[in-house]
C-alpha positions as CSV (number, residue, x, y, z in Angstrom):
1,X,-0.8,-47.8,46.4
2,X,-3.8,-45.6,46.4
3,X,-4.3,-46.5,49.9
4,X,-0.8,-45.3,51.0
5,X,-1.3,-42.2,48.9
6,X,-4.5,-41.7,51.0
7,X,-2.6,-42.4,54.3
8,X,0.0,-40.2,53.1
9,X,-2.3,-37.2,52.6
10,X,-4.0,-37.7,55.9
11,X,-0.7,-37.7,57.7
12,X,0.1,-34.6,55.5
13,X,-3.4,-33.3,57.0
14,X,-2.6,-34.0,60.6
15,X,0.7,-32.0,60.2
16,X,-1.0,-29.3,58.8
17,X,-3.4,-29.0,61.5
18,X,-0.7,-29.2,64.2
19,X,3.0,-28.8,63.0
20,X,4.7,-29.2,66.2
21,X,3.5,-33.0,66.7
22,X,5.9,-34.3,69.2
23,X,3.6,-34.8,72.1
24,X,2.4,-38.2,73.3
25,X,-1.1,-37.1,72.5
26,X,-0.3,-36.0,69.1
27,X,1.9,-38.9,68.4
28,X,-1.2,-41.2,69.5
29,X,-3.5,-39.5,67.0
30,X,-0.8,-39.8,64.1
31,X,-0.7,-44.0,64.9
32,X,-4.5,-43.8,64.7
33,X,-4.3,-42.3,61.2
34,X,-1.3,-44.3,60.0
35,X,-3.2,-47.8,61.0
36,X,-6.2,-46.9,58.8
37,X,-4.3,-48.0,55.2
38,X,-3.3,-51.3,56.2
39,X,-6.8,-51.8,57.7
40,X,-8.0,-50.8,54.2
41,X,-5.8,-53.2,52.5
42,X,-6.6,-56.3,54.6
43,X,-10.4,-55.9,54.4
44,X,-10.0,-55.5,50.5
45,X,-7.9,-58.5,50.3
46,X,-10.4,-60.5,52.3
47,X,-13.2,-59.1,50.0
48,X,-11.1,-60.2,47.2
49,X,-10.5,-63.8,48.3
50,X,-13.9,-64.4,49.2
51,X,-15.1,-63.3,45.7
52,X,-12.7,-66.2,44.7
53,X,-14.6,-68.4,46.8
54,X,-12.1,-68.9,49.6
55,X,-13.1,-68.3,53.3
56,X,-11.1,-65.3,54.3
57,X,-11.2,-63.2,57.4
58,X,-9.0,-59.8,58.2
59,X,-8.0,-58.4,61.4
60,X,-6.3,-55.4,62.8
61,X,-3.5,-55.5,64.9
62,X,-5.6,-55.1,68.1
63,X,-8.1,-57.6,67.2
64,X,-5.5,-60.5,67.3
65,X,-4.0,-59.1,69.6
66,X,-0.6,-57.9,68.9
67,X,0.5,-56.1,72.3
68,X,3.1,-53.5,71.9
69,X,4.7,-50.8,74.3
70,X,3.2,-47.2,74.1
71,X,6.3,-45.6,72.0
72,X,3.9,-44.3,69.5
73,X,5.1,-44.3,66.1
74,X,8.0,-46.6,67.0
75,X,6.3,-48.9,69.3
76,X,7.8,-52.5,69.9
77,X,5.8,-55.6,70.1
78,X,5.8,-57.4,73.4
79,X,3.6,-60.3,72.6
80,X,1.1,-61.8,70.0
81,X,-1.8,-64.1,71.2
82,X,-2.3,-66.7,68.5
83,X,-5.5,-68.5,69.8
84,X,-7.9,-66.4,67.4
85,X,-5.7,-66.8,64.3
86,X,-5.2,-70.5,65.0
87,X,-9.0,-71.1,65.4
88,X,-9.7,-69.4,62.1
89,X,-6.8,-71.5,60.3
90,X,-8.0,-74.7,61.8
91,X,-11.6,-73.6,60.4
92,X,-10.0,-73.4,56.9
93,X,-10.0,-69.8,56.6
94,X,-7.3,-67.6,55.2
95,X,-6.3,-65.1,57.9
96,X,-4.9,-61.6,57.1
97,X,-3.6,-59.3,59.5
98,X,-2.5,-55.9,59.2
99,X,1.0,-55.3,59.6
100,X,3.0,-52.2,61.0
101,X,0.5,-52.1,64.2
102,X,-0.5,-53.5,67.4
103,X,-2.3,-52.3,70.8
104,X,-0.8,-50.9,73.8
105,X,-2.1,-51.9,77.4
106,X,-4.4,-49.0,77.2
107,X,-6.2,-50.3,74.2
108,X,-4.4,-47.4,71.9
109,X,-3.4,-48.3,68.4
110,X,0.4,-48.1,68.0
111,X,2.4,-48.4,65.0
112,X,5.8,-50.1,64.6
113,X,7.8,-47.4,62.5
114,X,10.0,-48.1,59.5
115,X,9.9,-51.5,58.4
116,X,7.1,-52.4,60.7
117,X,5.3,-54.7,58.2
118,X,8.2,-57.1,57.8
119,X,8.5,-56.9,61.8
120,X,5.0,-57.6,62.0
121,X,5.1,-60.7,59.7
122,X,8.0,-62.2,60.9
123,X,6.7,-61.9,64.7
124,X,3.5,-63.3,63.5
125,X,5.5,-66.4,62.1
126,X,7.4,-66.7,65.1
127,X,4.2,-66.7,67.5
128,X,2.9,-69.4,65.3
129,X,5.9,-71.5,65.0
130,X,5.8,-71.2,61.4
131,X,8.0,-73.2,59.3
132,X,9.0,-69.9,57.1
133,X,8.1,-66.6,56.7
134,X,7.9,-65.2,53.1
135,X,8.1,-61.6,52.4
136,X,7.2,-60.5,49.0
137,X,8.9,-57.0,47.8
138,X,9.4,-55.3,44.7
139,X,13.0,-57.0,44.3
140,X,14.0,-60.4,43.4
141,X,16.5,-61.2,46.1
142,X,19.1,-59.9,48.3
143,X,22.0,-58.3,46.5
144,X,25.8,-57.7,47.5
145,X,24.8,-54.1,47.0
146,X,22.4,-51.9,45.7
147,X,22.0,-53.2,41.9
148,X,20.3,-49.8,41.1
149,X,23.7,-47.9,42.2
150,X,26.2,-50.7,41.4
151,X,24.8,-52.8,38.1
152,X,27.5,-55.3,38.9
153,X,26.1,-56.4,42.2
154,X,25.1,-60.2,42.6
155,X,22.1,-61.7,43.9
156,X,23.0,-64.2,47.0
157,X,21.9,-67.7,46.2
158,X,21.5,-68.0,50.2
159,X,22.1,-65.7,53.3
160,X,22.5,-66.9,56.9
161,X,20.8,-65.2,59.6
162,X,24.0,-63.7,61.2
163,X,24.8,-62.1,57.6
164,X,21.4,-60.9,57.2
165,X,21.5,-59.3,60.9
166,X,25.0,-57.9,60.1
167,X,23.6,-56.3,56.8
168,X,20.5,-55.0,58.6
169,X,22.2,-53.2,61.6
170,X,24.8,-51.6,58.8
171,X,21.8,-49.7,57.1
172,X,20.7,-52.3,54.4
173,X,17.3,-51.7,53.3
174,X,16.7,-55.4,52.8
175,X,14.9,-56.1,56.2
176,X,14.4,-53.8,59.0
177,X,17.0,-55.0,61.8
178,X,14.0,-55.8,64.3
179,X,12.4,-58.2,62.0
180,X,15.7,-59.9,61.5
181,X,15.7,-60.0,65.4
182,X,12.7,-61.6,65.4
183,X,13.4,-64.0,62.9
184,X,16.4,-65.2,65.3
């Protein structure tokens, strides 16, 4: 939470310096700033795991690499090279990868926009041909509606891909539609 507060403060400072941040050059710089919070988080997690005796390594999206287009602040993943990650896993390491970011053809850091961390997790799982992708959040499941608004909302025991895709396309805040599409 402190890391995300720092990231928000940095973005606020950037907007103070240049309120009209709509040019591609300024959007590129906003992505550079936005990527720092995730990088701090993965580095701290790797250190914490190492302190517990686990071999761990952290990577930013550009180090994997997670290749994206150049649509700054809302980039789309084009490909993921799983070679480096597979080698570390084979060596017995826990691999921690930043979500929400990648790198374009010119080696500029890009961010994926809203829901980008979920999208990253599902995309990496798909690239790795993982059996499953678990996303931990502050809620205990998917509900028929928002339980904060409708107390009678029921938690769903299971959900098909098609049902989740429909919920996401209708604006459900459970998963970003791009992450559901990658899961498919």
